[in-house]
Biopython code that builds the backbone (N, CA, C, O; Angstrom):
import numpy as np
from Bio.PDB.StructureBuilder import StructureBuilder

atoms = [
    (1, "MET", "N", (2.727, 21.736, -17.024)),
    (1, "MET", "CA", (2.303, 20.299, -16.843)),
    (1, "MET", "C", (3.651, 19.033, -15.578)),
    (1, "MET", "O", (4.700, 18.561, -16.016)),
    (2, "ALA", "N", (3.210, 18.850, -14.334)),
    (2, "ALA", "CA", (5.027, 18.378, -13.997)),
    (2, "ALA", "C", (4.717, 16.825, -13.778)),
    (2, "ALA", "O", (3.599, 16.322, -13.883)),
    (3, "GLN", "N", (5.790, 16.213, -13.485)),
    (3, "GLN", "CA", (5.760, 14.686, -13.542)),
    (3, "GLN", "C", (6.375, 14.653, -11.744)),
    (3, "GLN", "O", (7.382, 15.045, -11.153)),
    (4, "PHE", "N", (4.708, 13.730, -11.276)),
    (4, "PHE", "CA", (4.982, 13.739, -10.298)),
    (4, "PHE", "C", (5.423, 11.897, -9.650)),
    (4, "PHE", "O", (4.885, 10.837, -9.970)),
    (5, "PRO", "N", (6.461, 12.123, -8.775)),
    (5, "PRO", "CA", (6.361, 10.402, -8.832)),
    (5, "PRO", "C", (5.673, 10.321, -7.360)),
    (5, "PRO", "O", (5.712, 11.215, -6.514)),
    (6, "VAL", "N", (5.039, 9.067, -7.238)),
    (6, "VAL", "CA", (4.427, 8.919, -6.811)),
    (6, "VAL", "C", (4.364, 6.912, -6.076)),
    (6, "VAL", "O", (4.739, 5.948, -6.743)),
    (7, "LEU", "N", (3.773, 6.823, -4.563)),
    (7, "LEU", "CA", (4.413, 5.564, -4.155)),
    (7, "LEU", "C", (3.089, 5.196, -3.418)),
    (7, "LEU", "O", (3.087, 5.554, -2.240)),
    (8, "VAL", "N", (1.798, 4.467, -3.913)),
    (8, "VAL", "CA", (0.625, 4.047, -3.498)),
    (8, "VAL", "C", (1.298, 2.472, -2.532)),
    (8, "VAL", "O", (1.889, 1.463, -2.916)),
    (9, "GLU", "N", (0.749, 3.035, -0.935)),
    (9, "GLU", "CA", (1.082, 1.268, 0.125)),
    (9, "GLU", "C", (-0.047, 0.926, -0.001)),
    (9, "GLU", "O", (-0.768, 1.899, 0.220)),
    (10, "VAL", "N", (-0.720, -0.111, -0.287)),
    (10, "VAL", "CA", (-1.901, -1.031, 0.006)),
    (10, "VAL", "C", (-1.660, -2.125, 1.008)),
    (10, "VAL", "O", (-0.858, -3.054, 0.906)),
    (11, "SER", "N", (-2.524, -1.847, 2.038)),
    (11, "SER", "CA", (-2.540, -2.932, 3.027)),
    (11, "SER", "C", (-3.666, -2.731, 3.264)),
    (11, "SER", "O", (-4.294, -1.708, 2.991)),
    (12, "LEU", "N", (-4.186, -4.012, 3.985)),
    (12, "LEU", "CA", (-5.254, -4.943, 4.666)),
    (12, "LEU", "C", (-6.100, -3.889, 5.720)),
    (12, "LEU", "O", (-5.334, -3.202, 6.396)),
    (13, "ARG", "N", (-7.456, -3.670, 5.948)),
    (13, "ARG", "CA", (-7.679, -2.687, 6.795)),
    (13, "ARG", "C", (-7.831, -3.586, 8.229)),
    (13, "ARG", "O", (-8.585, -4.548, 8.082)),
    (14, "PRO", "N", (-7.369, -3.475, 9.312)),
    (14, "PRO", "CA", (-7.621, -3.549, 10.264)),
    (14, "PRO", "C", (-9.022, -4.516, 10.588)),
    (14, "PRO", "O", (-10.196, -4.313, 10.278)),
    (15, "GLY", "N", (-8.391, -5.638, 11.336)),
    (15, "GLY", "CA", (-9.245, -6.533, 11.179)),
    (15, "GLY", "C", (-9.651, -7.642, 10.760)),
    (15, "GLY", "O", (-10.121, -8.606, 11.362)),
    (16, "ILE", "N", (-9.251, -7.285, 8.671)),
    (16, "ILE", "CA", (-9.347, -8.031, 7.720)),
    (16, "ILE", "C", (-8.110, -9.529, 8.207)),
    (16, "ILE", "O", (-7.060, -9.268, 8.793)),
    (17, "ALA", "N", (-8.445, -10.805, 7.885)),
    (17, "ALA", "CA", (-7.636, -11.764, 7.766)),
    (17, "ALA", "C", (-6.032, -11.393, 7.020)),
    (17, "ALA", "O", (-5.847, -10.461, 6.237)),
    (18, "ASP", "N", (-5.268, -12.102, 7.358)),
    (18, "ASP", "CA", (-3.955, -12.010, 6.236)),
    (18, "ASP", "C", (-3.587, -13.282, 6.222)),
    (18, "ASP", "O", (-2.681, -13.456, 7.038)),
    (19, "PRO", "N", (-3.958, -14.487, 5.521)),
    (19, "PRO", "CA", (-3.275, -15.653, 5.705)),
    (19, "PRO", "C", (-2.064, -15.806, 5.260)),
    (19, "PRO", "O", (-1.338, -16.644, 5.795)),
    (20, "GLN", "N", (-1.378, -14.630, 3.651)),
    (20, "GLN", "CA", (-0.226, -14.240, 3.898)),
    (20, "GLN", "C", (1.222, -14.243, 5.399)),
    (20, "GLN", "O", (2.135, -14.912, 5.882)),
    (21, "GLY", "N", (0.689, -13.327, 5.481)),
    (21, "GLY", "CA", (2.102, -12.396, 6.735)),
    (21, "GLY", "C", (1.146, -13.829, 8.126)),
    (21, "GLY", "O", (1.916, -14.339, 8.941)),
    (22, "ALA", "N", (-0.152, -14.199, 8.182)),
    (22, "ALA", "CA", (0.290, -15.274, 9.539)),
    (22, "ALA", "C", (0.919, -16.691, 8.747)),
    (22, "ALA", "O", (1.165, -17.602, 9.537)),
    (23, "THR", "N", (1.123, -16.902, 7.717)),
    (23, "THR", "CA", (2.008, -17.623, 6.828)),
    (23, "THR", "C", (3.683, -17.240, 7.113)),
    (23, "THR", "O", (4.562, -18.090, 7.253)),
    (24, "ILE", "N", (3.832, -16.145, 7.148)),
    (24, "ILE", "CA", (5.136, -15.697, 7.001)),
    (24, "ILE", "C", (5.558, -15.864, 8.853)),
    (24, "ILE", "O", (6.487, -16.352, 9.496)),
    (25, "GLU", "N", (4.672, -15.369, 9.067)),
    (25, "GLU", "CA", (4.804, -15.175, 11.120)),
    (25, "GLU", "C", (5.140, -17.037, 11.963)),
    (25, "GLU", "O", (5.797, -17.577, 12.853)),
    (26, "ARG", "N", (4.406, -17.257, 11.167)),
    (26, "ARG", "CA", (4.706, -18.938, 11.600)),
    (26, "ARG", "C", (5.750, -19.197, 11.347)),
    (26, "ARG", "O", (6.368, -19.517, 12.362)),
    (27, "ALA", "N", (6.644, -19.253, 9.982)),
    (27, "ALA", "CA", (7.470, -20.021, 9.637)),
    (27, "ALA", "C", (9.108, -18.912, 10.553)),
    (27, "ALA", "O", (10.144, -19.179, 11.162)),
    (28, "LEU", "N", (8.880, -18.537, 10.409)),
    (28, "LEU", "CA", (10.277, -17.583, 11.150)),
    (28, "LEU", "C", (10.763, -17.179, 12.056)),
    (28, "LEU", "O", (11.514, -16.219, 12.229)),
    (29, "PRO", "N", (9.890, -18.729, 13.429)),
    (29, "PRO", "CA", (10.744, -19.163, 14.368)),
    (29, "PRO", "C", (11.670, -20.506, 13.708)),
    (29, "PRO", "O", (12.865, -20.575, 13.996)),
    (30, "ALA", "N", (11.104, -21.442, 12.909)),
    (30, "ALA", "CA", (11.513, -21.723, 12.361)),
    (30, "ALA", "C", (13.168, -21.689, 11.974)),
    (30, "ALA", "O", (14.082, -22.411, 12.373)),
    (31, "LEU", "N", (13.164, -20.693, 11.150)),
    (31, "LEU", "CA", (14.167, -19.812, 10.664)),
    (31, "LEU", "C", (15.351, -19.490, 11.808)),
    (31, "LEU", "O", (16.496, -19.817, 11.499)),
    (32, "GLY", "N", (15.186, -19.027, 12.779)),
    (32, "GLY", "CA", (15.853, -18.369, 14.005)),
    (32, "GLY", "C", (15.201, -16.636, 14.080)),
    (32, "GLY", "O", (15.714, -15.560, 14.385)),
    (33, "PHE", "N", (14.175, -16.953, 13.745)),
    (33, "PHE", "CA", (13.422, -15.128, 14.586)),
    (33, "PHE", "C", (12.406, -15.556, 14.910)),
    (33, "PHE", "O", (11.402, -16.017, 14.367)),
    (34, "ASP", "N", (12.981, -15.235, 16.494)),
    (34, "ASP", "CA", (11.908, -15.403, 17.433)),
    (34, "ASP", "C", (11.314, -14.172, 17.564)),
    (34, "ASP", "O", (11.745, -13.105, 17.125)),
    (35, "GLY", "N", (10.543, -14.320, 18.041)),
    (35, "GLY", "CA", (9.623, -12.772, 19.154)),
    (35, "GLY", "C", (8.976, -11.719, 17.173)),
    (35, "GLY", "O", (8.700, -10.520, 17.210)),
    (36, "VAL", "N", (8.935, -12.128, 16.490)),
    (36, "VAL", "CA", (8.416, -11.319, 15.912)),
    (36, "VAL", "C", (6.668, -11.547, 15.882)),
    (36, "VAL", "O", (6.105, -12.598, 16.189)),
    (37, "ASP", "N", (6.130, -10.532, 15.522)),
    (37, "ASP", "CA", (4.278, -11.214, 15.725)),
    (37, "ASP", "C", (4.003, -10.060, 15.036)),
    (37, "ASP", "O", (4.925, -9.300, 14.739)),
    (38, "GLY", "N", (2.849, -9.819, 14.735)),
    (38, "GLY", "CA", (1.634, -8.939, 13.382)),
    (38, "GLY", "C", (2.030, -9.075, 12.170)),
    (38, "GLY", "O", (1.638, -8.565, 11.120)),
    (39, "VAL", "N", (2.640, -9.626, 12.350)),
    (39, "VAL", "CA", (3.521, -9.881, 10.332)),
    (39, "VAL", "C", (1.880, -9.319, 9.328)),
    (39, "VAL", "O", (0.818, -9.766, 9.763)),
    (40, "ARG", "N", (1.834, -8.478, 8.195)),
    (40, "ARG", "CA", (1.543, -7.800, 7.933)),
    (40, "ARG", "C", (2.319, -7.698, 6.155)),
    (40, "ARG", "O", (3.449, -7.246, 5.973)),
    (41, "VAL", "N", (1.126, -8.389, 4.662)),
    (41, "VAL", "CA", (1.131, -7.802, 4.257)),
    (41, "VAL", "C", (0.408, -7.539, 3.108)),
    (41, "VAL", "O", (-0.757, -7.853, 2.865)),
    (42, "GLY", "N", (1.527, -6.684, 2.139)),
    (42, "GLY", "CA", (0.501, -5.164, 1.402)),
    (42, "GLY", "C", (1.874, -5.665, 0.278)),
    (42, "GLY", "O", (2.851, -6.410, 0.211)),
    (43, "LYS", "N", (0.812, -4.266, -0.758)),
    (43, "LYS", "CA", (1.845, -4.471, -1.968)),
    (43, "LYS", "C", (2.028, -2.844, -1.470)),
    (43, "LYS", "O", (1.588, -2.257, -0.481)),
    (44, "ALA", "N", (3.096, -2.269, -2.903)),
    (44, "ALA", "CA", (3.583, -1.241, -2.398)),
    (44, "ALA", "C", (3.765, -1.102, -4.568)),
    (44, "ALA", "O", (4.510, -1.925, -5.098)),
    (45, "ILE", "N", (3.116, -0.176, -5.370)),
    (45, "ILE", "CA", (3.210, 0.617, -5.992)),
    (45, "ILE", "C", (3.663, 1.823, -6.339)),
    (45, "ILE", "O", (3.937, 2.496, -5.346)),
    (46, "ARG", "N", (3.883, 2.459, -7.539)),
    (46, "ARG", "CA", (5.474, 3.421, -8.347)),
    (46, "ARG", "C", (4.952, 3.352, -9.678)),
    (46, "ARG", "O", (4.611, 2.469, -10.466)),
    (47, "PHE", "N", (5.019, 4.731, -9.641)),
    (47, "PHE", "CA", (4.525, 5.352, -10.792)),
    (47, "PHE", "C", (4.959, 6.387, -10.870)),
    (47, "PHE", "O", (5.528, 6.773, -9.849)),
    (48, "THR", "N", (4.925, 7.553, -12.314)),
    (48, "THR", "CA", (4.436, 9.317, -11.641)),
    (48, "THR", "C", (3.533, 9.411, -12.993)),
    (48, "THR", "O", (3.296, 8.869, -14.073)),
    (49, "VAL", "N", (3.187, 10.551, -12.093)),
    (49, "VAL", "CA", (1.566, 11.269, -12.870)),
    (49, "VAL", "C", (1.819, 12.304, -13.055)),
    (49, "VAL", "O", (2.177, 13.204, -12.295)),
    (50, "GLU", "N", (1.579, 12.246, -14.556)),
    (50, "GLU", "CA", (1.150, 14.818, -14.991)),
    (50, "GLU", "C", (0.241, 15.041, -14.392)),
    (50, "GLU", "O", (-0.844, 14.462, -14.345)),
    (51, "ALA", "N", (0.937, 16.650, -13.443)),
    (51, "ALA", "CA", (-0.172, 16.879, -13.415)),
    (51, "ALA", "C", (0.257, 18.132, -13.174)),
    (51, "ALA", "O", (1.417, 18.358, -12.832)),
    (52, "PRO", "N", (-0.933, 19.359, -13.382)),
    (52, "PRO", "CA", (-0.851, 20.600, -12.908)),
    (52, "PRO", "C", (0.506, 21.361, -11.424)),
    (52, "PRO", "O", (1.420, 22.177, -11.303)),
    (53, "ASP", "N", (-0.297, 20.327, -10.623)),
    (53, "ASP", "CA", (0.596, 20.975, -9.379)),
    (53, "ASP", "C", (0.324, 19.629, -8.708)),
    (53, "ASP", "O", (-0.193, 18.751, -9.399)),
    (54, "ALA", "N", (0.661, 19.348, -7.265)),
    (54, "ALA", "CA", (0.845, 18.515, -6.619)),
    (54, "ALA", "C", (-0.968, 17.971, -5.899)),
    (54, "ALA", "O", (-1.404, 16.831, -5.737)),
    (55, "GLU", "N", (-1.487, 19.019, -5.680)),
    (55, "GLU", "CA", (-2.797, 18.379, -5.054)),
    (55, "GLU", "C", (-3.976, 18.657, -6.319)),
    (55, "GLU", "O", (-5.127, 19.040, -6.109)),
    (56, "SER", "N", (-3.456, 18.401, -7.489)),
    (56, "SER", "CA", (-4.189, 17.925, -8.998)),
    (56, "SER", "C", (-4.004, 16.407, -8.951)),
    (56, "SER", "O", (-4.809, 15.477, -8.894)),
    (57, "ALA", "N", (-2.243, 16.494, -9.007)),
    (57, "ALA", "CA", (-2.048, 14.538, -8.426)),
    (57, "ALA", "C", (-2.300, 13.674, -7.660)),
    (57, "ALA", "O", (-2.545, 12.479, -7.824)),
    (58, "ARG", "N", (-2.206, 14.640, -6.320)),
    (58, "ARG", "CA", (-2.914, 13.836, -5.398)),
    (58, "ARG", "C", (-4.443, 13.507, -5.670)),
    (58, "ARG", "O", (-4.840, 12.343, -5.723)),
    (59, "ALA", "N", (-5.065, 14.326, -5.797)),
    (59, "ALA", "CA", (-6.593, 14.014, -6.258)),
    (59, "ALA", "C", (-6.824, 12.712, -7.284)),
    (59, "ALA", "O", (-7.588, 11.770, -7.077)),
    (60, "GLN", "N", (-5.835, 12.940, -8.612)),
    (60, "GLN", "CA", (-6.004, 11.557, -9.572)),
    (60, "GLN", "C", (-5.343, 10.744, -9.136)),
    (60, "GLN", "O", (-5.187, 9.923, -10.040)),
    (61, "VAL", "N", (-4.467, 10.220, -7.675)),
    (61, "VAL", "CA", (-4.462, 8.985, -7.086)),
    (61, "VAL", "C", (-4.968, 8.361, -6.861)),
    (61, "VAL", "O", (-5.183, 7.192, -7.182)),
    (62, "ASP", "N", (-5.504, 9.471, -5.806)),
    (62, "ASP", "CA", (-6.920, 8.934, -4.771)),
    (62, "ASP", "C", (-7.972, 8.248, -5.758)),
    (62, "ASP", "O", (-8.579, 7.251, -5.366)),
    (63, "ASP", "N", (-8.205, 8.791, -7.087)),
    (63, "ASP", "CA", (-8.824, 8.202, -7.830)),
    (63, "ASP", "C", (-8.804, 6.933, -8.548)),
    (63, "ASP", "O", (-9.615, 6.023, -8.713)),
    (64, "LEU", "N", (-7.878, 7.119, -8.838)),
    (64, "LEU", "CA", (-7.056, 5.769, -9.613)),
    (64, "LEU", "C", (-7.453, 4.481, -8.249)),
    (64, "LEU", "O", (-7.700, 3.310, -8.538)),
    (65, "CYS", "N", (-7.439, 5.019, -6.777)),
    (65, "CYS", "CA", (-6.630, 3.722, -5.643)),
    (65, "CYS", "C", (-7.864, 3.674, -5.754)),
    (65, "CYS", "O", (-8.085, 2.466, -5.672)),
    (66, "HIS", "N", (-9.165, 4.357, -5.932)),
    (66, "HIS", "CA", (-10.601, 4.317, -5.495)),
    (66, "HIS", "C", (-10.770, 3.013, -6.475)),
    (66, "HIS", "O", (-11.024, 1.892, -6.034)),
    (67, "LYS", "N", (-10.580, 3.333, -7.967)),
    (67, "LYS", "CA", (-11.054, 2.900, -8.913)),
    (67, "LYS", "C", (-10.679, 1.656, -9.716)),
    (67, "LYS", "O", (-11.441, 1.022, -10.447)),
    (68, "PHE", "N", (-9.523, 1.427, -9.495)),
    (68, "PHE", "CA", (-8.372, 0.193, -9.482)),
    (68, "PHE", "C", (-7.516, -0.218, -9.154)),
    (68, "PHE", "O", (-7.373, -1.375, -9.549)),
    (69, "LEU", "N", (-6.249, 0.388, -8.168)),
    (69, "LEU", "CA", (-5.426, -0.417, -7.239)),
    (69, "LEU", "C", (-5.699, -0.997, -6.276)),
    (69, "LEU", "O", (-4.969, -1.755, -5.636)),
    (70, "THR", "N", (-6.993, -0.647, -6.029)),
    (70, "THR", "CA", (-7.318, -1.350, -4.467)),
    (70, "THR", "C", (-8.495, -1.543, -4.387)),
    (70, "THR", "O", (-9.192, -0.761, -5.033)),
    (71, "ASN", "N", (-9.253, -2.709, -3.528)),
    (71, "ASN", "CA", (-10.173, -3.504, -3.043)),
    (71, "ASN", "C", (-11.052, -2.326, -2.200)),
    (71, "ASN", "O", (-12.005, -2.996, -1.802)),
    (72, "PRO", "N", (-11.312, -0.657, -1.602)),
    (72, "PRO", "CA", (-11.495, -0.138, -0.845)),
    (72, "PRO", "C", (-12.418, -1.134, 0.158)),
    (72, "PRO", "O", (-11.668, -1.095, 1.134)),
    (73, "VAL", "N", (-13.391, -1.889, 0.530)),
    (73, "VAL", "CA", (-13.865, -2.981, 1.363)),
    (73, "VAL", "C", (-12.982, -3.284, 1.708)),
    (73, "VAL", "O", (-13.131, -2.799, 2.829)),
    (74, "ILE", "N", (-11.734, -3.871, 1.766)),
    (74, "ILE", "CA", (-11.030, -4.395, 3.011)),
    (74, "ILE", "C", (-9.447, -3.937, 2.371)),
    (74, "ILE", "O", (-8.559, -4.722, 2.702)),
    (75, "GLU", "N", (-9.066, -2.925, 1.620)),
    (75, "GLU", "CA", (-7.935, -2.538, 1.936)),
    (75, "GLU", "C", (-7.958, -0.905, 1.967)),
    (75, "GLU", "O", (-8.690, -0.019, 1.527)),
    (76, "ASP", "N", (-7.208, -0.962, 2.441)),
    (76, "ASP", "CA", (-6.722, 0.646, 2.526)),
    (76, "ASP", "C", (-4.642, 1.256, 2.481)),
    (76, "ASP", "O", (-3.614, 1.043, 3.124)),
    (77, "ALA", "N", (-5.270, 2.366, 0.821)),
    (77, "ALA", "CA", (-3.947, 2.895, 0.174)),
    (77, "ALA", "C", (-3.371, 4.245, 1.261)),
    (77, "ALA", "O", (-4.088, 5.239, 1.378)),
    (78, "LYS", "N", (-2.614, 4.193, 1.686)),
    (78, "LYS", "CA", (-1.526, 5.192, 1.609)),
    (78, "LYS", "C", (-0.964, 5.852, 0.735)),
    (78, "LYS", "O", (-0.290, 5.113, 0.016)),
    (79, "VAL", "N", (-0.904, 7.215, 0.363)),
    (79, "VAL", "CA", (-0.373, 8.269, -1.287)),
    (79, "VAL", "C", (0.644, 9.076, -0.577)),
    (79, "VAL", "O", (0.532, 10.091, 0.111)),
    (80, "THR", "N", (1.727, 8.318, -0.942)),
    (80, "THR", "CA", (2.645, 9.512, -1.305)),
    (80, "THR", "C", (3.676, 10.389, -2.518)),
    (80, "THR", "O", (4.499, 9.948, -3.320)),
    (81, "ILE", "N", (3.350, 11.371, -2.318)),
    (81, "ILE", "CA", (2.875, 12.433, -3.365)),
    (81, "ILE", "C", (4.678, 12.740, -3.684)),
    (81, "ILE", "O", (5.007, 13.304, -2.641)),
    (82, "GLY", "N", (5.767, 12.665, -4.440)),
    (82, "GLY", "CA", (7.158, 13.555, -4.589)),
    (82, "GLY", "C", (6.962, 14.918, -5.012)),
    (82, "GLY", "O", (6.023, 15.466, -5.590)),
    (83, "PRO", "N", (7.972, 15.299, -4.622)),
    (83, "PRO", "CA", (8.042, 16.768, -5.157)),
    (83, "PRO", "C", (8.563, 16.610, -6.810)),
    (83, "PRO", "O", (8.714, 17.613, -7.508)),
]
sb = StructureBuilder()
sb.init_structure("model")
sb.init_model(0)
sb.init_chain("A")
sb.init_seg("    ")
for serial, (resi, resn, name, xyz) in enumerate(atoms, 1):
    if name == "N":
        sb.init_residue(resn, " ", resi, " ")
    sb.init_atom(name, np.array(xyz, "f"), 0.0, 1.0, " ", f" {name:<3s}", serial, name[0])
structure = sb.get_structure()
């Protein structure tokens, strides 16, 4: 068994309203940041997983994302498995 570092980046699916992103985007010009648009807010989750190989680690993390870390109806997850 090996330890694999994992990064899961969760974001709202296209077409899903992002009120946090909209609030940030509206505030930016008052702070002197003009020309910024398309702000979307997500979350990053980092952890390690023990598995015999990277493929098994990915399968385990994909299952974890679907069952617990994301709402698969409105969110997507990008999984990065380190060496």
